[in-house]
C-alpha positions as CSV (number, residue, x, y, z in Angstrom):
1,M,35.1,8.9,66.8
2,P,36.4,6.5,64.2
3,G,40.1,5.6,64.5
4,D,42.5,7.0,67.0
5,G,44.3,9.4,64.8
6,T,44.6,13.1,64.6
7,S,41.8,13.5,62.0
8,V,38.8,11.5,61.0
9,G,39.7,9.1,58.2
10,Q,43.4,9.0,59.3
11,P,43.6,6.1,61.8
12,G,46.8,5.4,63.7
13,R,48.0,9.0,63.9
14,R,48.4,10.4,67.4
15,Q,46.5,13.4,68.7
16,L,48.1,16.8,68.5
17,G,49.5,18.6,71.5
18,V,48.6,22.1,72.4
19,D,51.7,23.7,70.8
20,E,51.3,21.7,67.6
21,A,47.7,22.6,67.4
22,R,48.4,26.2,68.0
23,K,50.8,26.4,65.1
24,A,48.5,24.6,62.8
25,L,45.2,26.1,64.0
26,P,44.1,28.0,60.8
27,G,44.5,24.8,58.8
28,L,42.7,22.7,61.5
29,V,39.8,25.1,61.5
30,A,39.6,25.0,57.7
31,A,39.6,21.1,58.0
32,A,36.7,21.3,60.5
33,A,34.7,23.6,58.2
34,E,35.1,20.9,55.5
35,G,33.8,18.2,57.9
36,R,37.0,16.7,59.5
37,G,37.7,16.7,63.2
38,T,41.0,16.8,64.9
39,R,41.9,15.5,68.4
40,I,43.9,17.8,70.7
41,G,45.3,16.8,74.0
42,K,46.4,18.8,77.0
43,G,47.7,16.7,79.9
44,Q,44.8,14.4,80.9
45,Q,42.3,16.6,79.0
46,G,41.3,15.7,75.5
47,V,39.0,17.5,73.2
48,V,38.2,17.5,69.5
49,L,38.3,20.5,67.1
50,A,35.1,19.5,65.3
51,P,32.7,20.6,62.5
52,L,29.8,22.6,64.0
53,A,27.4,19.9,62.9
54,W,28.9,17.6,65.5
55,L,27.1,19.7,68.2
56,G,24.0,17.8,67.1
57,E,20.8,18.4,65.3
58,G,19.6,22.0,65.4
59,Y,23.1,23.2,66.3
60,R,22.6,26.5,64.6
61,R,20.1,27.5,67.3
62,L,22.8,26.7,70.0
63,L,25.5,28.9,68.5
64,P,24.3,32.3,70.0
65,A,24.4,30.8,73.5
66,L,28.0,29.4,73.2
67,A,31.3,31.1,73.9
68,S,33.0,32.2,70.7
69,V,36.4,33.6,69.9
70,P,38.1,34.5,66.6
71,V,40.8,32.2,65.4
72,T,43.4,34.9,65.6
73,A,42.5,35.4,69.3
74,A,42.2,31.7,70.0
75,R,45.7,30.8,69.1
76,P,47.5,32.3,72.1
77,K,45.0,31.1,74.6
78,L,44.3,27.7,73.1
79,G,45.2,25.9,76.3
80,E,42.5,27.8,78.3
81,L,39.9,27.1,75.6
82,I,40.8,23.4,75.7
83,T,40.3,23.3,79.5
84,A,36.9,25.0,79.2
85,A,35.8,22.7,76.4
86,A,37.0,19.6,78.3
87,T,34.7,20.6,81.2
88,G,31.7,20.6,79.0
89,A,31.6,24.2,77.7
90,P,32.0,24.1,73.9
91,Q,34.2,26.9,72.4
92,V,33.2,28.2,69.0
93,L,36.0,29.4,66.8
94,T,35.1,32.0,64.1
95,R,36.7,33.1,60.8
96,H,35.8,36.5,59.3
97,G,33.2,36.8,62.1
98,V,31.3,33.6,61.1
99,P,31.3,30.4,63.2
100,A,33.6,27.8,61.6
101,A,34.5,25.1,64.1
102,V,34.0,24.1,67.7
103,L,36.3,22.8,70.5
104,M,34.2,20.2,72.4
105,V,34.4,17.1,74.4
106,E,35.0,14.0,72.3
107,L,31.7,12.4,71.4
108,P,30.9,9.8,68.7
109,A,31.1,11.5,65.4
110,P,28.4,11.2,62.8
111,A,28.7,7.9,61.0
112,E,31.0,8.0,58.0
113,A,29.2,7.6,54.7
114,E,29.5,4.3,52.8
115,P,30.2,4.4,49.1
116,V,27.0,4.3,47.0
117,G,26.6,1.0,45.4
118,P,24.8,0.0,42.2
119,C,21.7,-1.1,44.3
120,D,21.6,2.1,46.3
121,A,18.6,4.3,45.3
122,P,18.7,8.1,45.5
123,G,17.0,9.3,48.6
124,S,18.0,6.3,50.7
125,G,19.3,8.5,53.4
126,Q,23.0,7.9,52.8
127,Q,25.4,10.8,52.9
128,P,27.9,11.5,50.1
129,P,31.6,11.0,50.9
130,R,32.3,14.8,50.5
131,R,30.5,17.7,51.9
132,L,28.2,19.4,49.3
133,Y,27.0,23.0,49.3
134,G,24.0,24.8,47.7
135,P,24.3,27.9,45.6
136,G,25.4,30.9,47.7
137,D,26.3,28.6,50.7
138,A,29.8,29.6,51.8
139,P,30.2,28.4,55.4
140,G,32.8,30.3,57.5
141,A,33.2,33.1,55.0
142,A,32.0,36.7,54.9
143,P,30.2,37.9,51.7
144,A,32.8,38.7,49.1
145,L,32.9,42.2,47.8
146,P,34.4,43.3,44.5
147,V,37.9,44.8,44.3
148,S,37.8,48.6,44.1
149,F,40.6,50.7,42.7
150,G,39.2,54.1,43.7
151,L,38.4,54.8,40.0
152,A,34.8,54.6,38.9
153,S,35.7,53.2,35.4
154,M,38.0,50.5,36.8
155,S,35.6,49.6,39.6
156,A,32.8,49.1,37.2
157,A,34.9,47.0,34.8
158,A,36.3,44.9,37.6
159,A,32.9,44.4,39.4
160,G,33.3,40.6,39.0
161,L,36.7,40.5,40.7
162,A,35.4,39.2,44.0
163,G,36.7,36.7,46.5
164,G,38.4,33.5,45.7
165,R,40.3,34.6,42.6
166,L,43.9,35.2,41.7
167,V,44.1,38.4,39.7
168,V,47.4,39.3,38.0
169,I,48.1,42.9,37.0
170,A,50.7,42.5,34.2
171,G,52.7,45.4,32.9
172,A,56.1,46.1,31.4
173,P,58.6,47.5,33.9
174,G,57.7,51.1,34.6
175,A,54.1,50.8,33.2
176,G,52.7,51.1,36.7
177,S,51.2,47.7,37.6
178,S,52.4,48.2,41.2
179,L,50.6,51.5,41.4
180,L,47.3,49.9,40.4
181,A,47.8,47.2,43.1
182,S,48.6,49.9,45.6
183,A,45.4,51.8,44.6
184,A,43.3,48.8,45.4
185,A,45.0,48.3,48.7
186,R,44.7,52.0,49.6
187,T,41.0,52.2,48.6
188,T,40.1,49.0,50.5
189,A,42.0,49.8,53.7
190,L,41.8,53.6,53.9
191,E,38.4,54.4,52.2
192,Q,36.5,51.3,53.0
193,G,38.1,50.4,56.4
194,R,38.5,46.7,55.4
195,P,41.6,44.7,56.3
196,V,44.3,44.3,53.7
197,L,47.5,42.2,53.7
198,Y,50.1,43.9,51.6
199,A,53.0,41.5,50.7
200,A,55.9,43.8,49.5
201,S,58.5,41.8,47.6
202,G,61.4,44.0,46.6
203,L,59.8,47.0,48.2
204,T,60.0,48.3,51.8
205,R,57.1,49.4,53.9
206,E,58.4,52.9,53.6
207,D,58.1,52.6,49.8
208,V,54.5,51.3,50.1
209,T,53.4,53.9,52.5
210,A,55.0,56.8,50.6
211,R,53.3,55.8,47.4
212,M,49.9,55.6,49.1
213,V,50.4,59.0,50.8
214,A,51.5,60.7,47.6
215,A,48.5,59.3,45.7
216,Q,46.0,60.1,48.4
217,A,47.3,63.6,49.1
218,A,48.0,64.3,45.4
219,V,51.6,65.4,46.0
220,D,54.8,64.8,44.1
221,Y,56.2,61.4,45.2
222,Q,59.8,62.3,44.8
223,Q,59.4,65.6,46.7
224,L,57.7,63.7,49.4
225,R,60.6,61.2,49.8
226,A,63.1,64.1,49.6
227,Q,61.0,66.1,52.2
228,T,60.9,69.2,49.9
229,L,57.1,69.7,49.8
230,L,55.6,73.1,50.5
231,P,54.2,73.6,54.0
232,A,50.6,73.2,52.9
233,Q,51.5,69.9,51.1
234,Q,53.3,68.7,54.2
235,A,50.2,69.3,56.3
236,A,48.1,67.3,53.8
237,T,50.5,64.4,53.8
238,R,50.6,64.4,57.6
239,E,46.8,64.1,57.7
240,V,46.8,61.2,55.2
241,F,49.6,59.4,57.1
242,A,47.7,59.7,60.3
243,R,44.6,58.2,58.7
244,L,46.7,55.5,57.1
245,S,48.3,54.6,60.4
246,Q,44.8,53.9,61.8
247,A,43.7,51.9,58.7
248,P,43.6,48.1,58.8
249,L,46.6,47.8,56.5
250,H,49.1,45.0,57.3
251,I,52.4,45.2,55.4
252,D,54.9,42.4,55.2
253,D,58.2,43.4,53.7
254,G,60.3,40.6,55.1
255,A,63.4,39.6,53.1
256,D,62.3,36.0,53.1
257,L,58.8,36.7,51.8
258,S,57.4,33.8,49.8
259,A,54.0,32.6,48.6
260,E,54.1,30.0,51.4
261,A,54.8,32.8,54.0
262,I,51.9,34.8,52.7
263,A,49.6,31.7,52.9
264,D,50.7,31.1,56.5
265,T,50.1,34.7,57.5
266,A,46.8,35.6,55.8
267,P,44.5,33.4,58.0
268,Y,45.5,35.2,61.1
269,I,44.1,38.5,59.9
270,E,40.5,38.8,61.0
271,N,37.9,39.8,58.3
272,L,40.6,39.9,55.6
273,A,39.2,41.6,52.5
274,L,42.2,41.7,50.1
275,I,45.7,40.3,49.6
276,V,48.1,42.4,47.5
277,V,51.4,40.9,46.3
278,D,53.7,43.6,45.0
279,R,55.4,42.3,43.1
280,L,56.1,39.1,41.1
281,Q,59.4,39.7,39.4
282,H,59.8,38.1,36.0
283,R,63.6,37.9,36.0
284,H,65.2,35.8,38.7
285,A,66.7,37.6,41.7
286,P,68.6,35.4,44.1
287,H,67.4,37.4,47.1
288,L,63.7,37.3,46.1
289,A,61.7,34.1,46.4
290,L,58.9,35.6,44.3
291,S,60.9,35.8,41.1
292,G,62.0,33.9,38.0
293,P,61.3,30.2,37.6
294,A,59.6,30.0,41.1
295,L,56.6,32.2,39.9
296,P,54.3,29.5,38.5
297,E,54.4,27.4,41.7
298,A,54.0,30.6,43.7
299,A,51.0,31.5,41.6
300,R,49.4,28.1,42.3
301,T,49.9,28.7,46.0
302,L,48.3,32.1,45.9
303,A,45.4,30.8,43.8
304,H,44.8,28.1,46.4
305,L,45.0,30.7,49.1
306,A,42.4,32.9,47.4
307,A,40.0,30.0,47.0
308,R,40.5,28.7,50.5
309,L,40.0,32.1,52.2
310,R,37.5,33.3,49.6
311,V,39.5,36.5,49.4
312,P,40.9,38.1,46.2
313,V,44.6,37.9,45.7
314,L,45.9,40.8,43.6
315,A,49.4,40.3,42.3
316,A,51.5,42.8,40.3
317,L,53.7,41.3,37.6
318,D,56.5,43.3,36.1
319,T,56.1,42.0,32.5
320,D,53.3,41.8,30.0
321,D,54.9,38.9,28.1
322,P,52.0,36.6,27.1
323,D,53.9,33.4,27.8
324,A,55.0,34.6,31.2
325,V,51.4,35.6,32.1
326,A,50.0,32.3,30.8
327,A,52.5,30.3,32.9
328,L,50.9,31.8,36.1
329,D,47.4,30.6,35.0
330,P,45.6,33.4,36.8
331,D,41.8,33.5,37.1
332,V,41.7,37.1,35.8
333,T,44.4,39.1,34.1
334,L,44.6,42.9,33.9
335,V,47.2,43.8,31.2
336,L,48.3,47.4,31.7
337,T,49.9,49.2,28.7
338,R,51.1,52.8,28.8
339,R,52.4,55.4,26.4
340,G,53.3,58.6,28.2
341,S,50.3,59.6,30.3
342,E,47.9,57.5,28.3
343,A,47.2,54.1,29.8
344,E,44.8,51.2,29.0
345,V,43.9,48.2,31.1
346,T,42.6,45.1,29.3
347,I,40.6,42.8,31.6
348,T,40.6,39.1,30.6
349,E,39.0,36.1,32.4
350,R,40.4,32.7,31.9
351,D,37.1,31.1,31.0
352,F,35.5,34.0,29.1
353,G,38.3,35.8,27.3
354,T,38.5,39.6,27.1
355,L,35.8,41.3,29.2
356,S,36.5,45.0,28.8
357,R,39.1,47.7,28.2
358,V,39.5,50.7,30.4
359,R,41.4,53.9,29.5
360,L,43.2,55.7,32.3
361,R,45.6,58.6,32.7
362,A,48.9,57.9,34.3
363,D,49.9,60.5,36.9
364,L,53.2,58.9,37.9
365,T,54.4,62.1,39.5
366,R,51.9,61.5,42.2
367,A,52.2,57.7,42.1
368,R,48.7,57.1,40.8
369,F,46.3,56.7,37.9
370,T,43.2,58.9,37.4
371,E,40.2,58.7,35.0
372,A,41.2,59.3,31.4
373,A,38.8,62.3,31.3
374,A,40.5,63.9,34.3
375,P,42.3,67.2,33.4
376,A,46.0,67.1,33.7
377,V,47.3,68.9,36.8
378,P,50.8,70.4,36.5
379,P,53.2,69.4,39.3
380,S,53.1,71.8,42.2
């Protein structure tokens, strides 16, 4: 392998120890998926966390016969995997159920590509300095599915909001942007059974759960929090809560929640389908990292995370001020405006402008939105 550093192309850097590699494992796997190997040492044993192609020609036929383990499960037992790989048994690491990298004995890596000179003709057999992909080729990622809000009109309009994008739901305070984000998380985790990371900034996990239960069970949110629901309603909420407890919903409401913390946590959730950030606070709050002047940089971190994991990041913003939204430079913006129970969502894409507008009915009593044509139901 060229050089004696941690990664190919970084000569002079030492190899990582097991503890260092364990902490950095998601990033090292991502690097391998992009064609860069990393040396890892354990005592006298040394292996390389390598791109799958380093297994040799026809490696895809070998994968079914090799031991494989998800990255999330590999982290705590990395030492055991290194020992197995050092004895000649390659260990395949998977992301989202797809092989992404391999722990293997250190062998000579494929020759690094030389820069193409003026006399080099196309088709001469040289490899480009960066890995190139064909249309639809997304190594190490599961097929991206559109974001669903549990509303037919919204789901149809948002059909293009698939993986790899930062989507900002912008609405004035009290408009309900957080409730739309919550609806997407609830639909994805509870109805579709797909894993969701819910980053709650300024909210507690009790707040998040109560909103989802009230919306799903169609009960009064305030009465639910005050425990004054009727017996039949209490039974309905218990049923929803039991289902929600079994759903793949992962809530982080830590006081020190930041975009960097979200980016560090997300790769550890196997088959992650959606990341919700609730919320980005326009005005600065000393106790909230996701607020005020820090938001543009936080948005860049979240956009990079979406692209790296090929997972949509849905962030609620508590203002619809055009300058504040533009400063975040989201891939897609959903601007929510509301007058009483009438609401409208304008969907705009950065490169194509306004795509569509969707009318909804705000049912804030039950912490939800419904279709505009849905008849109003008096609070029970």
